[in-house]
ZAMARGU-4260 file (C-alpha; in steps of 0.2 Angstrom, whole numbers, plus 5000, padded with zeros to 4 digits):
<rodrens>
0) 4975/5007/4613 | 4967/5003/4630 | 4979/4998/4644 | 4973/4984/4657 | 4974/4988/4675
5) 4977/4975/4689 | 4965/4973/4704 | 4979/4981/4715 | 4979/4996/4704 | 4961/4998/4705
10) 4962/4999/4725 | 4976/5012/4725 | 4970/5029/4731 | 4970/5043/4718 | 4986/5053/4716
15) 4990/5066/4729 | 4977/5058/4742 | 4983/5048/4756 | 4976/5031/4759 | 4962/5030/4772
20) 4949/5042/4764 | 4951/5057/4776 | 4969/5057/4776 | 4982/5051/4789 | 4981/5059/4806
25) 4997/5069/4810 | 5007/5061/4823 | 5011/5078/4831 | 4993/5081/4835 | 4991/5064/4844
30) 5007/5068/4854 | 5000/5085/4859 | 4983/5077/4864 | 4992/5064/4874 | 5002/5078/4883
35) 4986/5087/4887 | 4979/5071/4895 | 4995/5067/4905 | 4997/5086/4911 | 4984/5086/4925
40) 4991/5071/4934 | 5009/5076/4930 | 5006/5093/4939 | 4996/5084/4953 | 5010/5072/4956
45) 5024/5085/4955 | 5014/5098/4966 | 5008/5086/4980 | 5021/5072/4980 | 5038/5076/4971
50) 5039/5094/4978 | 5035/5090/4996 | 5047/5075/4995 | 5061/5087/4989 | 5057/5099/5002
55) 5058/5086/5016 | 5075/5080/5009 | 5082/5097/5008 | 5076/5101/5027 | 5085/5085/5033
60) 5102/5093/5028 | 5098/5110/5036 | 5102/5116/5053 | 5089/5117/5066 | 5081/5134/5069
65) 5082/5142/5086 | 5063/5143/5088 | 5058/5129/5077 | 5059/5128/5058 | 5076/5127/5049
70) 5090/5138/5045 | 5096/5138/5027 | 5113/5131/5030 | 5120/5114/5027 | 5121/5102/5042
75) 5122/5084/5045 | 5117/5085/5063 | 5100/5078/5060 | 5107/5062/5053 | 5120/5061/5067
80) 5106/5062/5080 | 5099/5046/5072 | 5114/5036/5076 | 5109/5031/5094 | 5101/5014/5101
85) 5084/5022/5105 | 5081/5026/5087 | 5087/5009/5081 | 5075/5001/5093 | 5060/5011/5087
90) 5065/5007/5069 | 5066/4989/5072 | 5049/4990/5081 | 5042/4999/5067 | 5048/4986/5054
95) 5042/4972/5065 | 5024/4979/5067 | 5023/4983/5049 | 5029/4966/5043 | 5018/4957/5055
100) 5002/4968/5051 | 5005/4965/5032 | 5008/4946/5033 | 4992/4944/5044 | 4982/4956/5033
105) 4987/4946/5017 | 4983/4930/5026 | 4966/4935/5030 | 4963/4944/5014 | 4967/4930/5002
110) 4954/4918/5008 | 4941/4931/5009 | 4944/4938/4992 | 4944/4920/4985 | 4927/4916/4993
115) 4920/4932/4986 | 4926/4929/4969 | 4920/4911/4968 | 4903/4915/4976 | 4899/4929/4964
120) 4889/4938/4978 | 4891/4957/4975 | 4883/4960/4993 | 4900/4953/5000 | 4909/4967/4991
125) 4898/4980/4999 | 4902/4973/5017 | 4921/4977/5013 | 4917/4994/5007 | 4906/4999/5022
130) 4921/5003/5034 | 4926/5017/5022 | 4909/5026/5026 | 4915/5028/5044 | 4928/5041/5050
135) 4945/5033/5054 | 4947/5040/5071 | 4929/5034/5076 | 4934/5016/5071 | 4950/5017/5082
140) 4940/5023/5097 | 4927/5009/5094 | 4942/4997/5096 | 4946/5006/5113 | 4928/5002/5118
145) 4930/4984/5114 | 4948/4981/5121 | 4947/4992/5136 | 4948/4987/5154 | 4930/4990/5155
150) 4926/4986/5137 | 4915/4973/5128 | 4928/4960/5127 | 4933/4960/5146 | 4915/4961/5151
155) 4911/4945/5140 | 4926/4935/5147 | 4921/4939/5165 | 4903/4936/5162 | 4907/4919/5155
160) 4919/4915/5170 | 4934/4914/5159 | 4943/4927/5169 | 4940/4935/5187 | 4949/4951/5183
165) 4951/4962/5167 | 4964/4957/5154 | 4976/4971/5148 | 4971/4970/5129 | 4975/4989/5126
170) 4991/4999/5125 | 5003/4985/5119 | 5010/4979/5102 | 4997/4966/5099 | 4983/4979/5101
175) 4992/4990/5088 | 4994/4975/5075 | 4976/4970/5078 | 4969/4987/5074 | 4981/4990/5059
180) 4975/4973/5052 | 4957/4978/5054 | 4961/4995/5047 | 4970/4990/5031 | 4961/4973/5028
185) 4949/4981/5015 | 4963/4989/5006 | 4970/4971/5003 | 4954/4963/4999 | 4949/4974/4985
190) 4964/4972/4974 | 4965/4953/4977 | 4946/4951/4974 | 4949/4961/4957 | 4963/4950/4952
195) 4955/4933/4957 | 4939/4938/4949 | 4948/4939/4932 | 4958/4922/4935 | 4954/4908/4923
200) 4948/4894/4936 | 4949/4880/4922 | 4968/4881/4925 | 4964/4874/4943 | 4954/4860/4935
205) 4967/4856/4923 | 4980/4855/4937 | 4969/4843/4947 | 4966/4832/4931 | 4985/4831/4930
210) 4986/4824/4948 | 4989/4839/4958 | 4979/4841/4975 | 4968/4855/4979 | 4981/4864/4989
215) 4995/4860/4977 | 4984/4868/4962 | 4981/4884/4973 | 4999/4886/4977 | 5007/4882/4961
220) 4993/4889/4949 | 4982/4901/4958 | 4995/4911/4968 | 5007/4914/4953 | 4992/4919/4943
225) 4987/4932/4955 | 5004/4939/4960 | 5000/4956/4953 | 4985/4957/4966 | 4996/4951/4980
230) 5009/4964/4976 | 4996/4978/4976 | 4989/4972/4992 | 5006/4972/5000 | 5009/4989/4994
235) 4993/4996/5000 | 4997/4988/5017 | 5015/4989/5021 | 5018/5007/5016 | 5003/5015/5027
240) 5007/5004/5042 | 5026/5008/5041 | 5021/5027/5043 | 5006/5024/5055 | 5004/5037/5069
245) 4986/5038/5075 | 4985/5019/5079 | 5001/5017/5090 | 4997/5034/5098 | 4980/5029/5104
250) 4981/5010/5105 | 4999/5007/5109 | 5011/5008/5123 | 5029/5009/5127 | 5033/4993/5117
255) 5024/4999/5101 | 5031/5017/5099 | 5034/5019/5080 | 5044/5031/5069 | 5028/5041/5065
260) 5026/5045/5084 | 5044/5052/5084 | 5040/5063/5069 | 5025/5070/5077 | 5034/5073/5093
265) 5049/5082/5085 | 5037/5093/5074 | 5025/5098/5088 | 5035/5097/5105 | 5053/5099/5102
270) 5050/5108/5085 | 5066/5099/5077 | 5061/5100/5059 | 5077/5094/5052 | 5077/5078/5063
275) 5059/5074/5059 | 5063/5077/5040 | 5078/5065/5042 | 5067/5052/5050 | 5054/5054/5035
280) 5069/5051/5023 | 5073/5035/5032 | 5055/5029/5031 | 5055/5032/5012 | 5072/5023/5010
285) 5066/5008/5020 | 5049/5006/5012 | 5058/5009/4995 | 5071/4995/4999 | 5057/4984/5005
290) 5048/4985/4989 | 5063/4983/4978 | 5067/4967/4988 | 5049/4961/4985 | 5050/4965/4967
295) 5067/4956/4965 | 5060/4940/4974 | 5045/4940/4963 | 5054/4945/4946 | 5049/4934/4931
300) 5061/4921/4929 | 5067/4915/4912 | 5064/4897/4907 | 5079/4887/4903
</rodrens>
């Protein structure tokens, strides 16, 4: 007697053969393959980031060597040396210059990235990338030629009759902030451009249809929609400016001495490795704390 089979039975795989034709792929193999993909970057981060950071932290708790270097014994002398008004003043100066440079950089990068994304002109993106083709130190010396006492800007002002003598543009805090903004502006424009280019601009039109002004739609719709790009731009600007050394060394003066300059002096002149390591730890802690505060202020809020 023939038995009837349902459509579901006819679609079932033969006995002993898993569904999917060629058989299900074992999960262990996919994990092993994923591990092979992750291994190079994990080794790179461990060897060139985690290990040096741990060495710096360890050095900061060691004693200073007689002729430089460290002695392998526990000591808090480096951290006790940081408790002085000079270090506090330099730390505040570093924070002020870094925050001011970051705010000005983002303020300039936002409209530039917005215009580039809206215009759709790829040549503008090339103009942002061009500075990367030139050596960093060459660009700093170019600014010295522009802002110097006999530089282009002073010559222009005296030629136009604006001033009768040169203006001291170099070797002060404003010069350091100006050059830092110029240096890290491309690093802020690129992530902002990438985020704005993917933004759905019909949301701005909908906001204006509902009665919002142009500025209101930008502030309440665009900025929250591109906060990931803003965070990346802040990250790419604040961290390198906080540890800047070359710009304040070549452009700055007594009012723009930063923590990076102290680290270089302690390593090369006084050869106090524990103190320079302790300052590096302080820089890491301050930058991490600043990022945590920024993440907390921009955390996603639950709707009631």
